[in-house]
N, C-alpha and C positions, 0 to 999 in steps of 0.2 A: 468224901475221901480224906478223912482226918488222919493226921500224924502228929504225934506229940513226942518229940526226941527231948533229950535232956536240954534243960534251960541253959541259954548263953546269952549274955548281955551284949548288945550291940554297941560298938564305939561310935562316938560322935562323927568320926570321919567316915565310917560305913554309911551311917544314916544320911549324912550330907550327900555322898557320892551315889547312893542307891534310891534315896527318897526325895532328895532336893529336886524340885520340879523345874522344867524349863518354862517357856512362854506357853501360856494357856491356849488350848485348841478346842473348837467345838466338835462334840461328837454326838450330841443328841438334844436334851433339854436344855442343858446349860453349858457354859464353857468349863472344861475341866483340865487339870494339869496333865501333863504326859508323864508316864513311868518309864524311867530310863533304865537299860538294862545294867546290872552290877558288873564292875570290872572281873568278877569271878569267872575262870575258864572252866568249863566242864568237858570231860571227855567220856567217850563210850569205848569200853576195851575191846568189844567184838561187834559184829553186826546182830541186829535183831533179826529174827525170822531164821529160817532154815538156811542151809548151805546150798550153793548153786547146784551142787551134785545130788540134792535130796529134795527132788520134785519141785523146786522153787527157781528155775532157771534165770529169771530176771530179778530175782530177790526183791519183789516188790513189797515184801512184808515190812522191810526196813524203812519204807517211804510212806507207809499208810497207818502210822501209829495214831491212836485216838483214845486218850483217857488212861489214866493209872491211879493205883491207890497202894498204900503201904499198911501193914500191921504194926501197931505201935510196940515193937519188940525192945528189948534192952540187950545189947546196943540197938539203936534205931536202924531202920531201913535194911534189915537182912531179909525180910521177905515182903516184896512187893510184885505187883501184877500190872501188866500192860494189855490193852486191847488192840485188835487190829481190825480195820473195817473191811478189809478183802480177803480175810483167811477165816479158816473154820477152828482156830485155835487162839488161845491167849498165851502170854509167856511171863514167866516169872523173871525177876530181876532184882539186884541188891544195889545199894549205893554206899561207899565208903568215901567220906570226904566229899570230893567232887568228881569222883569216878563211878560210872554206871557199868554194871556187869550184867548182860543178858545171861538168863539161865534156861531151866527147862521149859518146854511147851507143854500145854495141858489142853487136850482136844475138847472142844465144846460140842459140835455135832459130828456124826459119822463121815468119814472122808467120801463115802459114795453118795451122799445125800444131795439133793437137787439145792442149787444156790448157796449161800453162806449166810451167817447170821448178821452180817453187817454190823459187827460189834463196834459200838460208838463211845462206850463208857466204862469204867471200873470203879468199884467202891469197895470199902471194907467196914464191917461193924459187927461187934459181938461175935466173933467166932466164924464169920462168913466173909468170903469174897464174893462179889456180885459182878456180873457183866450185862450189859443190856445191848440187845439188838436195837436197830434204829426204829422198828415198827413203822416202816414206811416203805412206799413204792419206789422203784428206781427212778432216775432221771428221765427214763424214756415211758412215755404214756402207755405204750402198749405192753409193757413187761411188769410182771409181779415177782415178788421174792417173799414168799410166804415163810421161809426159814428166818427172815429178819424178825419177826413177831414173837420174840422169846425173850425171856429174861433168864439168866443162868446163876446158879450159885453153887459154891462148894465149901465144905468146911475146914477150918484150920485151927491148930492149937493157938490159943490166945497168947501164950508166952513166947513160943518158938516161930509161929507163923507158918510151921509146916502142916501139911495135909495128913490125916490119918490113914492115908492109903498110898499106894504107889503110883505117882503121876505118869499118865501115858500120853504120847503124842500120836499114837496109832489108832487108839480106840478110846470111846467115851468111858471114863472110869471115875466114880465119885461125884459127877457133876449132875445136878438137878436142872430141869428147864420148866418154865411156866409160860403158858400163852394166855393167861388170865388179864393181861394188861390190855388186850384188845377190847374187852367189855368196858373197862374204865375210859378208854379213849373214845368209843363209840358213844357213850353217855356223858362225857365231860362237857361242862359249859363252854360254849364257843368253839373248842378243838373238835367237837363232834362233827362240825360242818366241814371240816378239813380231813377227816379220816379217809385213808386209802386213796388220796390223791397223790400225783407225782410231785416230788419236791420243787420242780420247776413251776408247778402250779399252786404252790403254796401249801401243799400237803403237810400232815403231821409227819415229823421226823425228829427222833429222840437223839440227842447228841451228848448229854451229860448226865450223870447220875451221882448222888450222894445219899448215903444211909446214915441216919443218925437217931439214936434213941428209939430205935425199932421202926423208924418212919422212912419209907424210901421216897426220895425226890427225884423226879425225872425232868431234866431241862430240854425244852424243844427248840430245835433249831428253826423249825417252821411249824405253825404259820407265824407271821407277824401280821397282827391285825390291829388297825387304828393305833399304830405307835407301841403295840405291846406284844411282848413274848410271853411264853406260858411254862409255868412248872406244874407237873402232874404229881401229886402225892398219893402214896397208899400205904397200907400197912405191910411192912416187908414179910413178916411170917405168913400172914394171910395169903399173900400172893402165891406161895407154894403149898397152901391147903386148899383142896377141892372146894370145900363149901365156906372157907373163911370170909369174913366180912372185910373187904378191901378198905372201907372207909375213904373212898377216893375223893380229892378235892383238887380242883384246878385253880391256880393263882396267876393273875396277870401281872406282870412286870413291865413298867413303862421304860423300856430301853431305847425307845426311839424307832423312827420309820425304818422298815427293811432290816431291823436288827434281831438276831435270834440268839439262843443260848448255844454256846460251843462246849461248855464243861461246867461242872458244879464240883465244889470241894467243901466239906464239912469243917468248920472251925468251932471254938469253944462257945462263941455266942451267936452263932448263925450259920449261914452258908455263904461262901463266895461264889460268884456268878462270873464266869468268863463269857463275854459277848462278841459278836462278829456279825458279818453279813449272812443273811439267809442263803444267798447264792453268791453273785458276783457283784453286788451292789457296792457302791462307795461309802461303806460304813467302816469306821474305824474300830479295831477290837479293843475292848475296855474291860476292866474289872470292878465289880460292883459287891457290895455287902447286902445280904438279905437276911431279915430275922424271920425265921419260919414261925415264930411265936407272936409277934406284933405285926407283922406284914411290911414292916419299914424297909425301904431300899435306899441305899446310900450309894452314889457312885464314887469310886476311889481313884479313877484316872484312866486315861487312854495309854495303851501300850506302844512304846516306840520300839521298833524291830531292829536288831542287827543289820547292818547294811546289805550283807551279802544274802538276805533271805529271800528278796523280790516279793513275789506274789504268794508267798507261803501263807497258810491259814493256821492261827493259833488254836490247837483243839485238846490240849491237855493241860490241866491245872493241878500241880501236886504241892501240897503245904510241907515246906522243909522244916519250918520253926514257927512258933507263935509266941509273941511277946506284948507286952501291955501297949509298947509303941506300934505294934504292926505284925507284918508276916514277911517271912523269907519265902518266896514262891519260886517254883520251878515250872516254866512254861515249855512245852514241846509243840513242834509244828508238823502239820501234814504236809508231805511232799520232800523236804530234805532227808538225807539219809540219817537214820536213827534219831529222827525228831529235832535235831539241832537244839538241845536243851540249854535254856538261857534262864539265869537267875534274875529275879527282880526283888527289891525291897519295896513294900508297900505299906504306907502309914495307914492308921485307922482315920 
């Protein structure tokens, strides 16, 4: 989920306030510093999801946001997409300064279809937005959700970020879906043993996606096996071609016991990994840098949450700016209204 806005140098004061770390705390293999929220205040101009009068009486959409991506437009952030893990649509949004404006909904599956796609991540690459379902069973052992076993994509103009069709919230228009990832999971090293198990029993559950240089990387929330979480990588174009070679590969990441992947974001020299507990374990959320070329994994630090978020889960990682010193990142949370967007400055 790469975004490359216009370059801007960070001031020494900003670096000290956002990247200067507090006392180190343990979150896995070694003591790591805390990543402190910046003093920047973010606002959301209106609620994500549908109006209360428009088939969403509890407006749960705005509290179940999970994964976002933006087209690298000029000016930046005019075309972004966010996924929702309990609805059958994704939603466009834009960013101006520190203001997020929710925009049109785009339907992923038919309104009358069984279940929902359990959309857990969004990505952009080379003229396409992508949204992935969890590809996992529900928390309840006796229930299935076959509609979650899909990856969606639709084209957008690489300069404007606009789709070449009229976006619809009522019917599926312009959106392709693929169920081919099932095969890759069922035959992937280690993860094949956890296919189609409920998440509570350690089953496969995709929670993050990044697409870079034609390669799709999917971060698994579960399983956590022997201190490792997993990334499943496939050829993005082949996934939407009936006989295309997926060139699937599974990479274990040593994130620690009971730690899974909550989101991925592509950057110039690799992939940023947002980790957290697989379920409700006492695992601190953290950010890491993974090189998809060398396999190197570098912990960058543990997230310190704003005080009012309580037990919220960090589930969305959006790159606002990339500099030689590090990254400006926007983290959004599952549970609070509109994701409680919080900015962090993270050094390399």
